[in-house]
C-alpha positions, -999 to +999 in steps of 0.1 A: -001+001+000+014+031-014+029+058+023+024+088-003-003+118+017-013+122-022-023+086-022-043+089+006-062+124-003-071+107-034-081+080-015-107+107+007-119+122-015-126+090-038-147+081-016-162+110-005-174+122-044-197+091-037-218+111-010-215+148-019-245+149-033-265+131-010-244+153+021-240+185+007-248+194-030-284+179-026-294+196+009-315+223+005-285+244+032-262+232+012-274+253-017-282+282+002-245+283+008-237+276-027-263+305-043-239+329-020-210+323-035-224+325-068-237+358-066-203+365-057-188+346-085-211+362-110-207+401-098-166+396-103-166+370-134-181+379-165-189+363-196-157+357-223-132+349-189-111+324-186-104+306-152-090+284-135-115+264-105-095+248-079-103+218-055-134+214-083-154+186-070-180+173-087-175+203-109-211+217-096-199+254-104-174+247-133-210+242-149-228+267-136-202+291-145-201+270-183-236+283-186-224+320-181-203+318-218-175+313-192-148+292-195-125+267-172-102+248-166-111+226-134-092+205-114-095+186-084-072+149-069-099+128-067-104+113-099-137+103-092-149+139-087-132+143-125-152+119-137-189+128-120-182+165-133-175+152-164-206+135-165-221+162-156-207+190-185-223+164-206-253+161-195-252+204-196-239+207-230-212+225-209-183+207-217-168+225-245-165+252-224-150+233-190-113+211-196-115+192-163-080+177-155-068+155-121-045+182-107-035+183-076-038+217-057+001+215-056+009+211-085-007+234-105+024+252-118+025+223-139-003+248-162+025+274-166+033+281-200-005+261-209-027+300-205-029+333-186-065+330-168-084+359-162-093+348-126-094+320-104-112+304-074-120+279-050-150+272-032-162+252+000-130+250+017-108+229-004-075+251+000-077+239+039-066+205+024-039+222+013-002+219+031+010+251+017-005+275+006+021+303+006+033+282-020+005+272-035-002+314-040+032+321-055+025+291-083-015+312-089+008+347-096+028+329-125-005+320-137-032+349-139-031+378-154-019+410-134-053+424-117-070+394-119-096+380-091-091+357-071-118+344-046-115+315-023-140+301+002-121+284+037-132+271+066-147+303+094-129+294+125-163+301+151-194+290+140-215+295+173-239+268+150-216+240+149-206+250+187-244+245+200-253+216+187-229+190+195-230+209+228-264+200+230-254+159+214-229+160+245-201+160+223-179+189+232-146+174+214-174+184+177-180+215+187-151+231+200-131+214+169-128+246+147-113+266+173-080+238+165-053+242+138-060+212+125-073+178+123-070+142+103-099+127+088-091+097+070-106+061+067-067+048+059-031+055+076-015+087+073-050+104+063-064+140+053-053+169+074-079+190+075-059+231+087-078+264+097-061+292+090-076+323+105-090+355+077-051+374+090-028+336+084-049+333+049-039+373+034-008+369+052-002+332+031-012+348+001+013+378+001+028+394-018+016+377-049-023+385-038-038+419-022-069+414+001-099+432-016-136+424+010-145+389+030-175+383+041-198+351+061-215+321+041-235+305+063-243+327+099-273+326+101-284+296+084-274+260+100-250+236+092-253+206+061-257+182+093-292+197+102-302+193+064-330+166+080-341+185+110-351+217+085-361+200+056-396+212+067-392+243+074-380+258+038-394+293+042-379+295+078-343+288+059-353+312+028-355+339+056-324+329+077-308+331+042-319+370+038-303+375+074-270+361+056-265+380+030-275+414+048-250+409+075-224+388+056-207+417+046-206+429+091-173+425+111-191+412+140-209+386+119-192+375+093-165+361+123-194+339+127-193+320+100-192+286+081-175+298+056-158+334+049-154+342+013-122+359+006-115+383-025-084+389-032-064+408-065-031+402-084-003+424-080+022+414-100+030+444-125+022+447-159+044+446-186+067+474-183+064+481-151+091+465-134 
């Protein structure tokens, strides 16, 4: 059996692919989070651009953007995720605009020389599994044009909903797990390390190639997706909570209580002739 960390990560995410729709993408609570991210994606990325997507999963975001006339190179470490993503693109007639690749985020430097991207994004915490985010940031800066927007969705660290839920179920370890820097998840030895840097740390990791523009919270009033069974019969309430999220997501106090943080950067490398 391989002892390569990348092997364990791929095995973990191949297994996760089989239940991704059931556990997250297909849930009402998961959809409210995705729609929040889509609103920002649609605001900063316009039709006709070519984007790089990191940790694309089953291709839901790529297909959504391709339907709007955006071209993408979408990458993921999991071959099963990419297989499902290609099936989704084929079923929605968007395959011509999306180049899906089995490629770990740590290896995006291999794309250098193929194209210069108009922007990049990573949704729903894939970058929390990257062990050397500064190294990825340096490679990303080489792949995008000067001034290109970057949108990263990563884990929040203080989530009152999660603390209350697991405390009520007598699981204090889970209730407070986000306050720990690292967590290992695996079905095999070696595991996948989930890192939880703060927004300040993420900003530092992304510099000097990128400067922050704004950040907001996703999933503040809306409960976590593992509460789906308890909330599925209260869709009007969830819609109301999603509306509250839209109102308070950018406010300094509340955005720090979010399930995910959505951070926008701009590439700061000089344009030609501006050395």
